[in-house]
The first five atom37 places (N, CA, C, CB, O) and aatype in JSON, in Angstrom:
{
  "aatype": [12, 15, 19, 3, 15, 14, 0, 7, 1, 0, 6, 16, 1, 16, 8, 17, 1, 7, 6, 7, 15, 11, 5, 3, 19, 11, 1, 19, 7, 6, 0, 1, 1, 10, 10, 0, 3, 10, 0, 6, 7, 18, 3, 11, 0, 0, 15, 0, 10, 1, 15, 4, 0, 0, 0, 10, 6, 16, 0, 11, 15, 8, 18, 15, 3, 7, 11, 0, 0, 6, 1, 15, 14, 0, 0, 10, 9, 7, 16, 6, 7, 16, 6, 7, 16, 0, 19, 16, 1, 16, 0, 5, 3, 1, 9, 7, 15, 3, 7, 18, 14, 1, 15, 19, 14, 13, 1],
  "atom_mask": [
    [1, 1, 1, 1, 1],
    [1, 1, 1, 1, 1],
    [1, 1, 1, 1, 1],
    [1, 1, 1, 1, 1],
    [1, 1, 1, 1, 1],
    [1, 1, 1, 1, 1],
    [1, 1, 1, 1, 1],
    [1, 1, 1, 0, 1],
    [1, 1, 1, 1, 1],
    [1, 1, 1, 1, 1],
    [1, 1, 1, 1, 1],
    [1, 1, 1, 1, 1],
    [1, 1, 1, 1, 1],
    [1, 1, 1, 1, 1],
    [1, 1, 1, 1, 1],
    [1, 1, 1, 1, 1],
    [1, 1, 1, 1, 1],
    [1, 1, 1, 0, 1],
    [1, 1, 1, 1, 1],
    [1, 1, 1, 0, 1],
    [1, 1, 1, 1, 1],
    [1, 1, 1, 1, 1],
    [1, 1, 1, 1, 1],
    [1, 1, 1, 1, 1],
    [1, 1, 1, 1, 1],
    [1, 1, 1, 1, 1],
    [1, 1, 1, 1, 1],
    [1, 1, 1, 1, 1],
    [1, 1, 1, 0, 1],
    [1, 1, 1, 1, 1],
    [1, 1, 1, 1, 1],
    [1, 1, 1, 1, 1],
    [1, 1, 1, 1, 1],
    [1, 1, 1, 1, 1],
    [1, 1, 1, 1, 1],
    [1, 1, 1, 1, 1],
    [1, 1, 1, 1, 1],
    [1, 1, 1, 1, 1],
    [1, 1, 1, 1, 1],
    [1, 1, 1, 1, 1],
    [1, 1, 1, 0, 1],
    [1, 1, 1, 1, 1],
    [1, 1, 1, 1, 1],
    [1, 1, 1, 1, 1],
    [1, 1, 1, 1, 1],
    [1, 1, 1, 1, 1],
    [1, 1, 1, 1, 1],
    [1, 1, 1, 1, 1],
    [1, 1, 1, 1, 1],
    [1, 1, 1, 1, 1],
    [1, 1, 1, 1, 1],
    [1, 1, 1, 1, 1],
    [1, 1, 1, 1, 1],
    [1, 1, 1, 1, 1],
    [1, 1, 1, 1, 1],
    [1, 1, 1, 1, 1],
    [1, 1, 1, 1, 1],
    [1, 1, 1, 1, 1],
    [1, 1, 1, 1, 1],
    [1, 1, 1, 1, 1],
    [1, 1, 1, 1, 1],
    [1, 1, 1, 1, 1],
    [1, 1, 1, 1, 1],
    [1, 1, 1, 1, 1],
    [1, 1, 1, 1, 1],
    [1, 1, 1, 0, 1],
    [1, 1, 1, 1, 1],
    [1, 1, 1, 1, 1],
    [1, 1, 1, 1, 1],
    [1, 1, 1, 1, 1],
    [1, 1, 1, 1, 1],
    [1, 1, 1, 1, 1],
    [1, 1, 1, 1, 1],
    [1, 1, 1, 1, 1],
    [1, 1, 1, 1, 1],
    [1, 1, 1, 1, 1],
    [1, 1, 1, 1, 1],
    [1, 1, 1, 0, 1],
    [1, 1, 1, 1, 1],
    [1, 1, 1, 1, 1],
    [1, 1, 1, 0, 1],
    [1, 1, 1, 1, 1],
    [1, 1, 1, 1, 1],
    [1, 1, 1, 0, 1],
    [1, 1, 1, 1, 1],
    [1, 1, 1, 1, 1],
    [1, 1, 1, 1, 1],
    [1, 1, 1, 1, 1],
    [1, 1, 1, 1, 1],
    [1, 1, 1, 1, 1],
    [1, 1, 1, 1, 1],
    [1, 1, 1, 1, 1],
    [1, 1, 1, 1, 1],
    [1, 1, 1, 1, 1],
    [1, 1, 1, 1, 1],
    [1, 1, 1, 0, 1],
    [1, 1, 1, 1, 1],
    [1, 1, 1, 1, 1],
    [1, 1, 1, 0, 1],
    [1, 1, 1, 1, 1],
    [1, 1, 1, 1, 1],
    [1, 1, 1, 1, 1],
    [1, 1, 1, 1, 1],
    [1, 1, 1, 1, 1],
    [1, 1, 1, 1, 1],
    [1, 1, 1, 1, 1],
    [1, 1, 1, 1, 1]
  ],
  "atom_positions": [
    [[22.8, 7.46, -6.75], [23.71, 8.52, -6.35], [24.27, 9.17, -7.61], [24.87, 7.97, -5.43], [24.78, 8.48, -8.5]],
    [[24.18, 10.47, -7.7], [24.63, 11.16, -8.89], [25.84, 12.03, -8.56], [23.51, 12.02, -9.49], [25.79, 12.91, -7.7]],
    [[26.92, 11.77, -9.25], [28.12, 12.58, -9.08], [28.39, 13.42, -10.32], [29.33, 11.69, -8.77], [29.32, 14.23, -10.34]],
    [[27.57, 13.23, -11.35], [27.82, 13.94, -12.6], [27.69, 15.45, -12.46], [26.86, 13.45, -13.66], [28.47, 16.19, -13.06]],
    [[26.72, 15.93, -11.69], [26.53, 17.38, -11.6], [27.74, 18.09, -11.01], [25.3, 17.69, -10.76], [28.31, 18.96, -11.67]],
    [[28.17, 17.75, -9.78], [29.33, 18.46, -9.22], [30.61, 18.2, -10.01], [29.53, 18.05, -7.77], [31.39, 19.12, -10.26]],
    [[30.83, 16.94, -10.4], [32.04, 16.62, -11.14], [32.0, 17.23, -12.54], [32.23, 15.1, -11.23], [33.02, 17.69, -13.06]],
    [[30.83, 17.23, -13.15], [30.68, 17.83, -14.47], [30.92, 19.32, -14.44], [0.0, 0.0, 0.0], [31.56, 19.88, -15.33]],
    [[30.4, 19.97, -13.39], [30.64, 21.42, -13.24], [32.14, 21.69, -13.08], [29.86, 21.99, -12.01], [32.67, 22.63, -13.68]],
    [[32.81, 20.87, -12.28], [34.25, 21.07, -12.08], [35.0, 20.9, -13.4], [34.79, 20.09, -11.03], [35.98, 21.59, -13.67]],
    [[34.52, 19.96, -14.21], [35.18, 19.68, -15.48], [34.93, 20.79, -16.5], [34.72, 18.34, -16.04], [35.85, 21.18, -17.22]],
    [[33.7, 21.29, -16.58], [33.36, 22.24, -17.66], [33.51, 23.7, -17.26], [31.95, 22.0, -18.11], [33.77, 24.54, -18.11]],
    [[33.35, 24.01, -15.98], [33.38, 25.42, -15.57], [34.73, 25.88, -15.05], [32.33, 25.65, -14.52], [34.93, 27.08, -14.81]],
    [[35.64, 24.96, -14.87], [36.97, 25.35, -14.4], [37.84, 25.63, -15.61], [37.61, 24.25, -13.49], [37.95, 24.8, -16.52]],
    [[38.45, 26.81, -15.62], [39.3, 27.21, -16.75], [40.74, 27.21, -16.26], [38.89, 28.61, -17.33], [41.14, 28.07, -15.47]],
    [[41.48, 26.25, -16.75], [42.87, 26.1, -16.34], [43.76, 26.97, -17.23], [43.3, 24.62, -16.4], [43.53, 27.1, -18.43]],
    [[44.78, 27.54, -16.62], [45.74, 28.35, -17.37], [47.14, 27.84, -17.06], [45.61, 29.87, -17.03], [47.42, 27.41, -15.94]],
    [[47.96, 27.89, -18.01], [49.34, 27.5, -17.79], [49.74, 26.35, -18.69], [0.0, 0.0, 0.0], [48.97, 25.88, -19.52]],
    [[51.0, 25.92, -18.5], [51.57, 24.89, -19.36], [50.85, 23.54, -19.23], [53.03, 24.72, -19.04], [50.67, 22.84, -20.23]],
    [[50.44, 23.19, -18.03], [49.82, 21.88, -17.81], [48.31, 21.89, -17.86], [0.0, 0.0, 0.0], [47.68, 20.95, -17.37]],
    [[47.71, 22.93, -18.42], [46.25, 23.04, -18.39], [45.55, 21.91, -19.13], [45.83, 24.37, -18.99], [44.51, 21.44, -18.69]],
    [[46.11, 21.47, -20.26], [45.48, 20.37, -20.99], [45.5, 19.08, -20.16], [46.19, 20.14, -22.35], [44.54, 18.32, -20.13]],
    [[46.63, 18.87, -19.5], [46.75, 17.68, -18.65], [45.78, 17.77, -17.46], [48.21, 17.51, -18.14], [45.18, 16.76, -17.07]],
    [[45.62, 18.95, -16.91], [44.7, 19.13, -15.78], [43.26, 18.88, -16.19], [44.84, 20.55, -15.21], [42.52, 18.22, -15.46]],
    [[42.86, 19.39, -17.36], [41.51, 19.17, -17.85], [41.27, 17.68, -18.08], [41.27, 19.96, -19.16], [40.21, 17.15, -17.75]],
    [[42.27, 17.01, -18.65], [42.17, 15.57, -18.88], [42.0, 14.82, -17.56], [43.41, 15.07, -19.64], [41.17, 13.91, -17.47]],
    [[42.76, 15.17, -16.55], [42.68, 14.49, -15.25], [41.36, 14.74, -14.55], [43.82, 14.94, -14.36], [40.83, 13.83, -13.9]],
    [[40.82, 15.93, -14.67], [39.52, 16.2, -14.06], [38.44, 15.36, -14.75], [39.17, 17.72, -14.17], [37.55, 14.84, -14.08]],
    [[38.52, 15.21, -16.05], [37.57, 14.36, -16.78], [37.69, 12.91, -16.36], [0.0, 0.0, 0.0], [36.68, 12.23, -16.17]],
    [[38.93, 12.43, -16.21], [39.14, 11.06, -15.74], [38.59, 10.87, -14.33], [40.64, 10.7, -15.77], [37.99, 9.84, -14.03]],
    [[38.79, 11.84, -13.49], [38.29, 11.75, -12.11], [36.76, 11.71, -12.09], [38.79, 12.95, -11.27], [36.17, 10.97, -11.31]],
    [[36.13, 12.51, -12.96], [34.66, 12.5, -13.03], [34.15, 11.14, -13.48], [34.16, 13.6, -13.99], [33.2, 10.61, -12.91]],
    [[34.79, 10.57, -14.5], [34.36, 9.25, -14.97], [34.6, 8.18, -13.9], [35.12, 8.87, -16.26], [33.77, 7.28, -13.72]],
    [[35.7, 8.28, -13.2], [35.99, 7.33, -12.12], [34.95, 7.44, -11.01], [37.4, 7.59, -11.54], [34.46, 6.42, -10.51]],
    [[34.6, 8.66, -10.63], [33.56, 8.85, -9.6], [32.22, 8.3, -10.06], [33.42, 10.33, -9.25], [31.5, 7.68, -9.27]],
    [[31.88, 8.51, -11.32], [30.61, 8.0, -11.84], [30.59, 6.47, -11.82], [30.36, 8.52, -13.28], [29.59, 5.86, -11.47]],
    [[31.71, 5.86, -12.2], [31.8, 4.39, -12.18], [31.73, 3.85, -10.76], [33.09, 3.92, -12.87], [31.08, 2.83, -10.51]],
    [[32.41, 4.51, -9.84], [32.35, 4.09, -8.43], [30.93, 4.19, -7.89], [33.3, 4.94, -7.56], [30.45, 3.29, -7.2]],
    [[30.25, 5.29, -8.21], [28.88, 5.47, -7.74], [27.97, 4.39, -8.31], [28.35, 6.86, -8.13], [27.11, 3.86, -7.61]],
    [[28.17, 4.04, -9.58], [27.37, 2.98, -10.2], [27.64, 1.64, -9.51], [27.69, 2.88, -11.71], [26.71, 0.88, -9.25]],
    [[28.9, 1.37, -9.22], [29.26, 0.13, -8.53], [28.63, 0.04, -7.15], [0.0, 0.0, 0.0], [28.12, -1.0, -6.75]],
    [[28.68, 1.15, -6.41], [28.07, 1.16, -5.08], [26.55, 1.0, -5.16], [28.42, 2.47, -4.35], [25.96, 0.34, -4.31]],
    [[25.93, 1.59, -6.16], [24.49, 1.42, -6.34], [24.14, -0.04, -6.61], [23.99, 2.3, -7.5], [23.17, -0.56, -6.05]],
    [[24.93, -0.7, -7.45], [24.68, -2.12, -7.75], [24.9, -2.98, -6.5], [25.58, -2.6, -8.91], [24.14, -3.92, -6.25]],
    [[25.94, -2.67, -5.74], [26.21, -3.44, -4.52], [25.09, -3.25, -3.51], [27.56, -3.02, -3.91], [24.67, -4.21, -2.86]],
    [[24.6, -2.04, -3.37], [23.5, -1.77, -2.44], [22.25, -2.54, -2.86], [23.2, -0.25, -2.37], [21.56, -3.1, -2.01]],
    [[21.96, -2.56, -4.15], [20.8, -3.29, -4.65], [20.95, -4.78, -4.37], [20.61, -3.05, -6.15], [20.0, -5.44, -3.96]],
    [[22.14, -5.32, -4.6], [22.38, -6.74, -4.36], [22.24, -7.06, -2.87], [23.78, -7.14, -4.85], [21.68, -8.1, -2.52]],
    [[22.73, -6.21, -2.02], [22.6, -6.44, -0.58], [21.14, -6.38, -0.12], [23.42, -5.41, 0.2], [20.73, -7.16, 0.74]],
    [[20.37, -5.47, -0.69], [18.94, -5.42, -0.35], [18.24, -6.69, -0.79], [18.27, -4.19, -1.0], [17.41, -7.23, -0.06]],
    [[18.56, -7.18, -1.98], [17.96, -8.43, -2.47], [18.37, -9.6, -1.59], [18.37, -8.7, -3.92], [17.55, -10.47, -1.29]],
    [[19.61, -9.63, -1.19], [20.12, -10.7, -0.33], [19.41, -10.66, 1.03], [21.66, -10.58, -0.14], [19.04, -11.71, 1.56]],
    [[19.22, -9.48, 1.58], [18.54, -9.36, 2.87], [17.1, -9.85, 2.77], [18.58, -7.9, 3.36], [16.6, -10.51, 3.68]],
    [[16.43, -9.52, 1.68], [15.05, -9.98, 1.49], [15.01, -11.5, 1.35], [14.42, -9.31, 0.24], [14.12, -12.15, 1.91]],
    [[15.95, -12.07, 0.61], [16.0, -13.53, 0.45], [16.31, -14.21, 1.78], [17.05, -13.92, -0.61], [15.79, -15.29, 2.06]],
    [[17.15, -13.59, 2.58], [17.48, -14.15, 3.89], [16.25, -14.15, 4.8], [18.63, -13.35, 4.54], [16.03, -15.12, 5.54]],
    [[15.47, -13.12, 4.77], [14.24, -13.07, 5.56], [13.27, -14.18, 5.12], [13.57, -11.68, 5.44], [12.65, -14.83, 5.95]],
    [[13.16, -14.36, 3.8], [12.3, -15.43, 3.28], [12.81, -16.79, 3.73], [12.23, -15.37, 1.75], [12.03, -17.65, 4.14]],
    [[14.12, -16.99, 3.66], [14.7, -18.27, 4.07], [14.48, -18.52, 5.56], [16.21, -18.3, 3.75], [14.19, -19.65, 5.96]],
    [[14.62, -17.5, 6.37], [14.39, -17.66, 7.81], [12.95, -18.06, 8.08], [14.74, -16.36, 8.57], [12.68, -18.89, 8.95]],
    [[12.03, -17.48, 7.35], [10.62, -17.82, 7.5], [10.37, -19.27, 7.11], [9.75, -16.88, 6.66], [9.67, -20.0, 7.81]],
    [[10.95, -19.69, 5.98], [10.78, -21.08, 5.53], [11.39, -22.05, 6.55], [11.44, -21.28, 4.15], [10.82, -23.11, 6.82]],
    [[12.53, -21.69, 7.11], [13.18, -22.54, 8.1], [12.3, -22.69, 9.34], [14.56, -21.96, 8.49], [12.12, -23.8, 9.85]],
    [[11.75, -21.59, 9.81], [10.86, -21.64, 10.97], [9.62, -22.48, 10.69], [10.45, -20.22, 11.39], [9.2, -23.28, 11.53]],
    [[9.04, -22.29, 9.5], [7.88, -23.09, 9.12], [8.22, -24.58, 9.07], [7.33, -22.62, 7.76], [7.43, -25.42, 9.49]],
    [[9.4, -24.89, 8.55], [9.84, -26.28, 8.45], [10.05, -26.9, 9.82], [0.0, 0.0, 0.0], [9.67, -28.06, 10.04]],
    [[10.64, -26.15, 10.74], [10.85, -26.67, 12.09], [9.5, -26.95, 12.77], [11.69, -25.67, 12.94], [9.35, -27.97, 13.45]],
    [[8.55, -26.06, 12.58], [7.22, -26.27, 13.17], [6.55, -27.49, 12.54], [6.33, -25.01, 12.98], [5.93, -28.29, 13.25]],
    [[6.67, -27.64, 11.23], [6.06, -28.78, 10.54], [6.73, -30.09, 10.95], [6.15, -28.6, 9.01], [6.09, -31.14, 10.99]],
    [[8.01, -30.02, 11.25], [8.75, -31.2, 11.68], [8.28, -31.67, 13.06], [10.26, -30.9, 11.7], [8.22, -32.88, 13.31]],
    [[7.96, -30.74, 13.93], [7.5, -31.1, 15.28], [6.04, -31.55, 15.3], [7.68, -29.92, 16.22], [5.65, -32.32, 16.17]],
    [[5.26, -31.07, 14.37], [3.83, -31.33, 14.36], [3.47, -32.82, 14.3], [3.21, -30.63, 13.22], [2.67, -33.26, 15.13]],
    [[3.99, -33.61, 13.37], [3.61, -35.03, 13.32], [4.02, -35.79, 14.58], [4.23, -35.69, 12.1], [3.28, -36.64, 15.06]],
    [[5.19, -35.49, 15.11], [5.65, -36.18, 16.32], [4.71, -35.89, 17.49], [7.09, -35.75, 16.66], [4.43, -36.77, 18.3]],
    [[4.23, -34.67, 17.57], [3.31, -34.32, 18.64], [1.97, -35.04, 18.46], [3.1, -32.8, 18.7], [1.34, -35.44, 19.44]],
    [[1.54, -35.19, 17.21], [0.26, -35.84, 16.95], [0.27, -37.33, 17.32], [-0.1, -35.68, 15.5], [-0.73, -37.85, 17.81]],
    [[1.4, -38.0, 17.07], [1.43, -39.43, 17.36], [2.07, -39.74, 18.71], [2.18, -40.15, 16.27], [2.2, -40.9, 19.08]],
    [[2.45, -38.72, 19.42], [2.94, -38.9, 20.79], [4.33, -39.47, 20.9], [0.0, 0.0, 0.0], [4.65, -40.14, 21.88]],
    [[5.18, -39.23, 19.89], [6.53, -39.77, 19.96], [7.57, -38.68, 20.14], [6.84, -40.56, 18.71], [8.77, -38.95, 20.05]],
    [[7.15, -37.48, 20.39], [8.09, -36.38, 20.52], [9.0, -36.62, 21.72], [7.35, -35.05, 20.67], [8.53, -36.77, 22.85]],
    [[10.28, -36.66, 21.48], [11.25, -36.82, 22.56], [11.44, -38.25, 23.02], [0.0, 0.0, 0.0], [12.1, -38.47, 24.03]],
    [[10.89, -39.23, 22.32], [11.07, -40.63, 22.71], [11.87, -41.36, 21.66], [9.7, -41.32, 22.93], [12.0, -40.9, 20.53]],
    [[12.4, -42.5, 22.04], [13.16, -43.32, 21.11], [12.34, -44.56, 20.77], [14.54, -43.71, 21.71], [11.46, -44.97, 21.53]],
    [[12.65, -45.13, 19.63], [11.98, -46.37, 19.24], [12.46, -47.54, 20.1], [0.0, 0.0, 0.0], [13.54, -47.49, 20.68]],
    [[11.66, -48.54, 20.16], [11.99, -49.75, 20.92], [11.99, -50.94, 19.97], [10.98, -49.98, 22.1], [11.08, -51.11, 19.15]],
    [[13.03, -51.76, 20.1], [13.09, -52.97, 19.29], [12.01, -53.92, 19.76], [14.5, -53.65, 19.38], [11.98, -54.31, 20.92]],
    [[11.11, -54.28, 18.86], [9.96, -55.09, 19.23], [10.23, -56.58, 19.02], [8.73, -54.66, 18.42], [9.94, -57.4, 19.89]],
    [[10.77, -56.92, 17.87], [10.96, -58.35, 17.58], [12.24, -58.86, 18.22], [10.99, -58.6, 16.06], [13.12, -58.08, 18.58]],
    [[12.33, -60.18, 18.35], [13.52, -60.81, 18.94], [14.75, -60.53, 18.1], [13.31, -62.33, 19.09], [15.83, -60.26, 18.63]],
    [[14.59, -60.58, 16.77], [15.7, -60.32, 15.87], [16.21, -58.89, 16.06], [15.28, -60.55, 14.4], [17.42, -58.66, 16.13]],
    [[15.29, -57.93, 16.13], [15.68, -56.53, 16.34], [16.37, -56.35, 17.69], [14.46, -55.61, 16.24], [17.34, -55.61, 17.79]],
    [[15.87, -57.01, 18.72], [16.48, -56.91, 20.04], [17.89, -57.49, 20.04], [15.61, -57.63, 21.09], [18.78, -56.97, 20.72]],
    [[18.1, -58.56, 19.29], [19.42, -59.18, 19.21], [20.43, -58.28, 18.49], [19.32, -60.51, 18.49], [21.63, -58.38, 18.72]],
    [[19.94, -57.42, 17.65], [20.84, -56.56, 16.87], [21.19, -55.26, 17.58], [20.2, -56.24, 15.53], [21.99, -54.48, 17.05]],
    [[20.64, -55.0, 18.73], [20.95, -53.78, 19.49], [22.04, -54.11, 20.49], [19.67, -53.22, 20.21], [21.91, -55.04, 21.28]],
    [[23.12, -53.34, 20.46], [24.23, -53.56, 21.37], [23.93, -53.01, 22.75], [0.0, 0.0, 0.0], [22.89, -52.4, 22.97]],
    [[24.85, -53.24, 23.68], [24.65, -52.77, 25.06], [24.68, -51.25, 25.14], [25.72, -53.36, 25.98], [24.19, -50.67, 26.11]],
    [[25.26, -50.6, 24.14], [25.29, -49.14, 24.14], [24.03, -48.52, 23.53], [26.51, -48.65, 23.37], [23.9, -47.3, 23.49]],
    [[23.1, -49.37, 23.07], [21.84, -48.87, 22.51], [21.88, -48.64, 21.02], [0.0, 0.0, 0.0], [20.86, -48.28, 20.43]],
    [[23.03, -48.84, 20.39], [23.16, -48.64, 18.95], [23.15, -49.99, 18.24], [24.45, -47.87, 18.61], [23.56, -50.99, 18.83]],
    [[22.7, -50.03, 17.0], [22.67, -51.3, 16.26], [24.09, -51.85, 16.07], [22.0, -51.1, 14.89], [25.03, -51.11, 15.82]],
    [[24.21, -53.16, 16.21], [25.48, -53.85, 15.95], [25.5, -54.28, 14.5], [25.68, -55.08, 16.91], [24.45, -54.44, 13.87]],
    [[26.68, -54.47, 13.99], [26.82, -55.03, 12.65], [26.48, -56.51, 12.72], [28.26, -54.81, 12.07], [27.06, -57.25, 13.52]],
    [[25.56, -56.92, 11.91], [25.14, -58.32, 11.88], [25.36, -58.83, 10.48], [23.65, -58.5, 12.33], [24.85, -58.25, 9.52]],
    [[26.12, -59.92, 10.33], [26.37, -60.43, 8.97], [25.08, -60.96, 8.34], [27.44, -61.54, 8.99], [24.18, -61.43, 9.03]],
    [[25.03, -60.87, 7.01], [23.9, -61.45, 6.29], [23.88, -62.95, 6.44], [23.94, -61.07, 4.81], [24.94, -63.58, 6.49]],
    [[22.71, -63.53, 6.5], [22.58, -64.99, 6.58], [21.94, -65.5, 5.33], [21.77, -65.41, 7.81], [21.73, -66.7, 5.19]]
  ]
}
């Protein structure tokens, strides 16, 4: 975004007359520089937002790929949506009535 042309024209082509003309010329120059700095800031912010949006799209793709890869092995071995079963007597003894492991002291 370029603000130098209109602001520059206002600064160089406007001829102020009167007691405060020097102050007016100075203020127009300050306003032009302020507008140029604001435009530069907005350009940088827009660029950063575009980069962020692109990175977000990449991240969403990676997340989707990861979720699919996570489901794939479970589907292959037939354990998708099932829970493990305690096979040994020791493991069965360590499962509480609520289905969660109990704290068992070391022996």
